[in-house]
N, C-alpha and C positions, 0 to 999 in steps of 0.2 A: 287328325282326328281329336273330337273333344273330349278333354277328360274332368272326369267330377274329382274335385276335392274335396274332403272335407276335416277342417280347422278346427281342433281342440283349443283351448284359450283359456288364461282364468276369466278375460274381458276381451273385449272390442276394441274401445280406446283408449282407455284407462293406466295409462303405465310407461314405460316404455317397452318391456316385451308385449304389450297388448299393441301399442301402435305399430310396433313392426310386423307383430302376425294382421294387423287387418290392412296393412299396404300389401303385404303380400298376396295376402285374400282380392284385395282392390284390384292390384296388377293383374295376378289371374284371369279375374272376371273381362278386364279391357282386353284382353287377347281372346277372347273366344270361348272361356273353359266357366263348367258350371262348378262355381267355389263356394261354399257354407262355411260355416261358423259357427260350433255348438262352445257356448262360453258362461262361466259362472255367473257373470252377471255385465246387464247391455249397456251402454250409454248412447247407441246410433238409433236411428228407428231405420235401419238399414233390414229389408224383409228377409233377407240372406244371412242373416245372424238370427239364432235361436238360444236362450238360454238352456242348459242340459238339465235345469228342473223343471221349466215350465209354470214355477208358479209360486207362492210365496209359500204355499205349506211345505212342499219337500224341501225350499233351499231351508225351512225352519230348521226342520228335522236332519239338513245336513250339517248347520251351525250346529247342532246339540252332540252329532256322532263324531263332529271336529273336537269339539272340546273334550268328550269323553276318552276317544282314541289319542289326543294328544297327552292327554294326564297319566295314561298307563303306558307310554312309550310306543303305542300302535298307531304311528302316522299313515293315515288315510288307508287306513286296512279294511276300514267298511266306510262306504259314502253311500246314501241312497240311491242319488242322482246319479251314480253309474249304472244301476238298471235299466234305468230310464232309458240312458245313452247306447246300451246294448237293444234297446227295441226300437229304436229312434229309427222315423221313416229315411231319413238320409242316410243312415246307417245300413242302410238296407242291402246295396249292392256300389259303393264307391268307388272308384279306380285309383286313389291314395288315402291312406289319412294323415294326416299333419297334426301331431301333438307341439308346445308352446313347453310355457311354466301348467305343468298341471296341480303343482303345489298351491294350494288357497283352502284346501277344504271343500270341495268341488267335486273331484275326481279319485277315484282308488286306480290306482297302475295295476294292481292284480288284474283287472280284466284287459290288461294287454294280448294275453296270448287268447283271448275269446273274439278280438277286435283283427288282430294278425290272421285269422283265418279267414276272412271277409275282403281284406287286401291289404297291401304292402304299406308299413309304418312308416315315416319318414317322422324324425326328433329334431327340430330345429333347437338347439340347443341357447337359450337365454341368461343360463348360469349354473353353477353344479351341481346343484339340489338330483338331477338323475343318476349322478356318481358317485355319492357320500351316503353316508347310512343318516343323515337331516338334513343339512345345513344347505344352504343356497350358494353362500361363498365360505370357505374355508380357510381363508385366509391366511395364514404360517401352516397350519395343521396339514402334514400330508397323510394322515392316516385313510383317507379315499384310496392309495396307491395299497395297500394291506389289508382292508377288511370293515375299517374301523373296531370298533370299540373300544373301551374304556374312553368314551367322548372326552376331550379336554373343556367344551362350554355344552350343554346340553339347552341355553338359551338363546343361542346364535339361529337366528331368523331361519328358517320355521322352527321353531325348538319342541323339543320333548321333555315329558317329566321323568321319565325312568330311560336308563342306559340300557337301551334295546338296540343299540345303532349296528352291531355287527351283525343282529337276527336282519334287522332291514335291509343292508347290505348286501349279505346274502340272500335276499328275495329276491333284491334288482336285480342280480346276477344270474340266478334262474328265472326269472319272467322274461329278462333282455333277450335269454337266449333262446327260449321257445317263443316268442313272437321275432324273430329276425330281421330283428331293426336294422333300419340303416341312419346312419347321422349327418345334420347339418349343424356346420358350427359357423358364425358369423363372422368369425374374429379367428385370427393364427393363436392366440392365446389359448382360447374353447378350442379351437381343434388340435390341438398339443394334449390338453387335459385329456381329451376323449380318445385319442391314440393311447395314451397312456394306464388309462384307466381299466380297471379288468373288468369291471362290470360289462363294459364295451368287448369283450376278447370275442375276434371274429365279424364282428359288423363291420361296413361298408365306412367310412368316414367321407366326406367330400365338406367344401369350404366354399361356401354363396356366402360374399357379404349383404349387409342392409341395403336397400335401395329407398327412393323415395319421389313421387311424382316432382319432377322439375316442372312442369307447369305452376306450380305453387310457388313452392320452395326453387328461388330462384333470383336475381339482384333486381333490384326495385328502389327508386329514387328514394334516397335515403330520408329527405326532407319529406316526404310526404309520410315513410314509416314513422318518422319520429311524432308528423305531428296527429298519427292514432292515438299515440299512447301520451300527448302533451311533453314532449321530451323538447326540451332547449335543444337551438340548432347551435350553440357556441361550445359546446364541451366535447371532451373524447369519453366515448359511455365503451365499457365493460358490461359484459348479460353469461352471467351465471343464470343457466336453466336444468332444473330437475322436477323430478315431481313431487317430491319432499325435499325444500329447500332452504332447509332450515332444522339444526339438531339431529342431522344426517353423514355419521363419520363413514360410512361407506361410500358418499358423493363427494367428500372429503371436505363439509360446511367446516369444519376446525380449524383447518387446513390451512382452507380460504382465509378466513377470520385474521390465523396468523400474519400470511402471509401480505395482508393487507393493513396488518398495524405495522408491520416493516417496511411499507409502502410509505406509509404517513400522510397527514393530507397532501390533495392534491386537489385545488381550485378548479383545475381544466377538465378532471376526471367525474366522472358519473359509474356506480355501478348498478346494473339493470338485475333485477332479480325475476326472475318467472318459476314457479310454482307455490306449491302449499305450504302455507306457513312465510312466504317471502314478506311480509311487513313488518317481522319481526328482527332482519337485518337491521333495519333506520336504527343509529343512533349506536349500533353493536361494532361499527368500525371508521375511521375518522373518514372517508369521502362521503360526497352526499349519493344518499339511494332514493333509485325508486322503485317500488315493489309492482313488478306488473299483476301478479296475483297468478292464479292456476291458468294457462292457457290451452284450454282442451282442444281449439279449432285450431286447424293446420294453417289456414292464412293467417291470423293471428301469432301463430309463432314462427311464421317468414317474416312475419314485420319486424317484429322484434331483433329479429337474426339481422333483416335491414337498418332494423334504425341504432343497432351497434357498430361499433369497430372493429371489434373483436370478441372471440367468448374464452371463458376461461375453467378450464376440465380440472378439477384438483382431486379430483376419485382416488379413495384410497385400492379399490380393486373395481374392476370393471372389465366389462366384456368390447364390442365396440359401440360405444354411446349413441342416440339418437343424435344427440344434442352437438356434435360435434360435424357428420353428417348433412346437417338439416343447415351449421352455419356454413361449410365450404358451399354448399350450393345454392348460396345465397353472398357466394362472394367472399365472405369471412374468416379470417383466420385464426387460430388457436392457441394461446399459451395452455402449456398440459403437464400431467407430472405424467414421468414413463411408466405407465403402470398396464398390465393387461392387454387389449387389444389396442389399446390406444395408438400405439405407433403403428399401425396397420394404415393410417390414414393422416395423424400430426407428423410431419417428418422435420426434422428439425433444421430451420436453415430454407427448408422449403415450401412446407404448407403451413408452416406454424414454429413454435417453441416448444422445445419439448426439453425438460429438466427431471434429474433422480427425483423417483418416486417419495414425497414426504419430505424433500428440501425446499421449506418454506422461502428459505432466503433469495434461493434460486429461481422461485416461481415469484417472489413477488420482485428481482431481478428482470427479469422474462416480460412481466407487465410494465414495468417501469421503460422497459426497452421499446414495448408496442405503442406507449401511451406518448411516449417521444419523438419516434420515427414514421412520418405516416407516408413514405416511400416504402417502408419496410413492411407496412400494412399491406400498401398495397398491391408492390410484390409477392407478398406471402399469400395475398387473396387470392389474387388473380389465379397462381399454381393450385389454389384449394378449389376454385371454382371447376380449372380444366380435372384435375382429377375426381370430382361428384359427378360430372358432366361423364368421364370414364365408366367410375369404378360403380356409381353409387346412384344410376338410375333403376325406376320400378320398374321399366322394362327389361333392360337388362336383368335384374334381378330376377324377378319372373319369366326372363327367356331360360337362363340358367335352371328354376325348379322344373318348368316346362320339359325340360330334355333330361334332366334327373328321371321324371315320374315316367315319361315313356319308356325308359330303360327298366325301369322297377317292372313297370305293365306288361313287358315284353318278357323279363324274367317269370316271374311268377305264370304268363300264359304259356311258356317254355315246362 
């Protein structure tokens, strides 16, 4: 049975959540399903992807509405494009509607009950925003467990001007209950949050890890990969990759900088940095830095991972980052903080080196071990590759979603 799925995402290939959304969309198409995406903004030329606004005029009105509602603490209460979503041809009779990041000023969650009358809704969690009063990552704050209100940081992305977080939290709980959502978590960390979140009370929660095209992300010749970027062949290369690769505390750029200063000058080492602002790392750490820039194309990302000897993941808070599974699929291990869902993939001494969250001295030691021990890198990398092939392929991920969709469609028919 062919399933018609409409995905709603901030973007199609810009940022980690969008990449994950597009990979699910593409994996379903490869299995013969009718998969389409409605996005806040589009960067691919995929004909099965369309913007929710349909053009610059409505997008401009979205920006105006977003700015006004943020100042008033009425986050995403009214987005002009949402009315177009309800009238969109792709949403006349879908089999399933799947959500990803809906924050970003293009979609109002107030239309969820209307959408749920057309098809079962699956929300694949990219961050914590669906369970909080306003923020994407709550950090140490646990007020999302009890109703928010008296928010300790209204500026945390996405920020609000007034503390209406208790109202916004209660509204989410009501809307989700009406929409009878099904929740998908890509990591054990966000799965635990979803199961504990009062706003999702009564919702079914499933865990489906991220997947990627392992015809693209695969072990390739390191010399050829280095030639793509002009990287010397006689150095051991560390890769740090993030959408925003500098001045990004959530991705741990400050902690990585401290760890690399602890590591000290290493003439045998190179730091490869992929992401927006990569060039700003030059001169900030004692090691030689090779900025790769922002790599939108998956083949270039795969080449960057193949060019490296291992990756470093210093995130302060994280779901299950694409940077880890991309490295694993290319046969590269990781040195990482034990935070969020990273431990689902980085198993200490098996697929990488995992150190206590925020311990920059321990991270520096882990990086030094991997720089100094080629046999260890090869052993961990081989196990990481085996894990990627078992757990993180696009086809495995799509098959798991397909099974979930069939059960939801059958339940809706009953």
